[in-house]
C-alpha positions in Angstrom: -17.2 14.6 8.3 -15.4 17.3 10.3 -17.2 20.5 10.9 -14.3 22.3 9.4 -14.9 20.9 6.0 -18.6 22.1 6.3 -17.2 25.6 7.2 -15.1 25.7 4.0 -18.2 25.2 2.0 -20.1 27.7 4.1 -17.5 30.4 3.5 -17.5 29.7 -0.1 -21.3 30.4 -0.1 -20.8 33.5 2.0 -18.2 34.8 -0.6 -20.8 34.1 -3.3 -23.4 36.0 -1.3 -21.1 38.9 -0.8 -20.6 39.1 -4.5 -24.3 39.0 -5.1 -24.5 35.4 -6.3 -27.0 33.8 -3.9 -28.1 30.2 -3.9 -29.7 28.8 -6.9 -33.2 28.9 -5.5 -35.6 29.7 -2.8 -36.7 26.0 -2.9 -33.5 25.1 -1.2 -34.0 27.7 1.6 -37.5 26.5 2.0 -36.3 22.8 2.2 -34.1 23.9 5.0 -36.8 25.8 6.8 -39.2 22.8 6.4 -36.5 20.5 7.9 -36.0 22.9 10.8 -39.8 22.7 11.5 -39.5 19.0 12.1 -38.1 17.5 15.3 -35.3 15.9 13.3 -31.9 16.4 15.0 -33.6 18.4 17.8 -34.3 15.8 20.5 -33.4 16.4 24.1 -30.0 15.0 25.1 -29.9 12.5 28.0 -28.0 14.2 30.9 -25.5 11.2 31.1 -24.6 11.7 27.5 -23.2 15.1 28.2 -20.2 13.6 29.9 -19.5 10.6 27.7 -17.3 10.7 24.6 -19.3 11.7 21.5 -18.3 8.5 19.6 -19.6 6.4 22.5 -22.8 8.3 22.6 -23.3 8.0 18.8 -22.7 4.2 19.1 -25.1 3.7 22.0 -27.9 5.9 20.6 -27.4 4.4 17.0 -27.5 7.9 15.5 -25.2 10.4 13.9 -23.6 12.5 16.6 -24.2 15.7 14.8 -27.9 14.9 14.7 -28.1 13.5 18.3 -26.5 16.6 19.7 -28.4 19.0 17.3 -30.4 20.5 20.1 -27.2 22.2 21.3 -27.4 24.8 18.6 -28.5 25.5 15.0 -24.9 24.9 13.7 -25.0 21.3 15.0 -28.5 20.7 14.0 -28.1 21.8 10.5 -24.9 19.9 10.2 -26.9 16.8 11.3 -29.7 17.6 8.9 -27.2 18.0 6.1 -25.7 14.7 6.8 -29.1 13.0 7.1 -30.4 14.5 3.8 -27.0 14.3 2.2 -27.4 17.8 1.0 -24.7 20.3 2.1 -26.9 23.3 1.2 -28.9 22.8 4.4 -25.9 23.7 6.4 -24.6 26.3 3.9 -27.7 28.3 4.1 -27.3 28.6 7.8 -24.2 30.7 7.2 -24.5 32.1 3.7 -25.4 35.6 4.8 -24.0 35.5 8.3 -20.4 35.3 7.1 -20.6 38.4 5.0 -19.9 40.8 7.9 -17.2 38.5 9.3 -15.4 38.4 5.9 -16.1 41.9 4.7 -16.9 44.2 7.8 -14.6 47.1 8.7 -12.8 44.9 11.3 -12.0 42.2 8.7 -8.5 43.5 8.0 -6.2 41.0 6.3 -3.7 39.1 8.5 -1.0 36.8 7.2 0.0 33.5 8.8 3.4 32.0 7.8 4.0 28.3 8.1 7.3 26.6 8.7 7.2 24.9 5.2 7.2 28.4 3.6 3.4 28.6 2.8 1.6 31.8 3.5 -2.0 32.3 4.2 -4.1 35.5 4.3 -7.2 35.5 6.5 -9.8 38.0 7.4 -11.9 36.1 9.9 -10.7 37.2 13.3 -13.5 35.4 15.2 -12.2 31.9 14.4 -8.9 32.1 12.7 -7.9 28.6 13.6 -10.8 27.4 11.4 -9.1 29.0 8.4 -5.6 27.5 9.5 -7.0 24.0 9.9 -8.8 24.0 6.5 -5.7 25.5 4.8 -3.1 23.0 6.2 -5.5 20.1 5.2 -5.7 21.4 1.6 -9.5 21.9 1.8 -9.2 25.5 0.4 -7.8 23.9 -2.7 -10.9 21.9 -3.4 -12.9 23.0 -6.5 -15.7 24.4 -4.2 -18.2 25.3 -6.9 -18.1 21.6 -8.0 -18.0 19.9 -4.7 -20.5 21.9 -2.7 -23.3 19.9 -4.3 -21.4 16.6 -4.2 -22.0 15.3 -0.7 -20.4 11.9 -1.5 -17.1 13.6 -2.4 -17.1 15.7 0.7 -17.8 12.6 2.9 -15.1 10.6 1.2 -12.5 13.4 1.4 -13.0 13.9 5.1 
């Protein structure tokens, strides 16, 4: 599943957090923290694997690429943990609060993108605007996010 699709869900969660609608329970956060305490998706990467194509490495190592490269950062690790546990909330909780200043800070002025087909998109994320454009042109912002955020199978099949 592309990281961008995960980001759509994470931004949905950030918008909910900004509106004061936080995740449905502390137990989800605790589950994420418990997973992070394990060594799952946090093993050292073999030096030769840093120069090989990711698909080749995943095939050779017999492990999901997100999980294998999880030690490169919390973003990759929690993506791997979400995929392994088939629970998007592990990844969502990584960004739920962190996106609030990105989307609502004083620098988050709206900018409009105009596409050749006549569509228009407004964004406020100036750190990674290409994420928004990628998700927009793939139709991922049209997903019923409140319904699919907990439906890992749908997200995996849609990707």
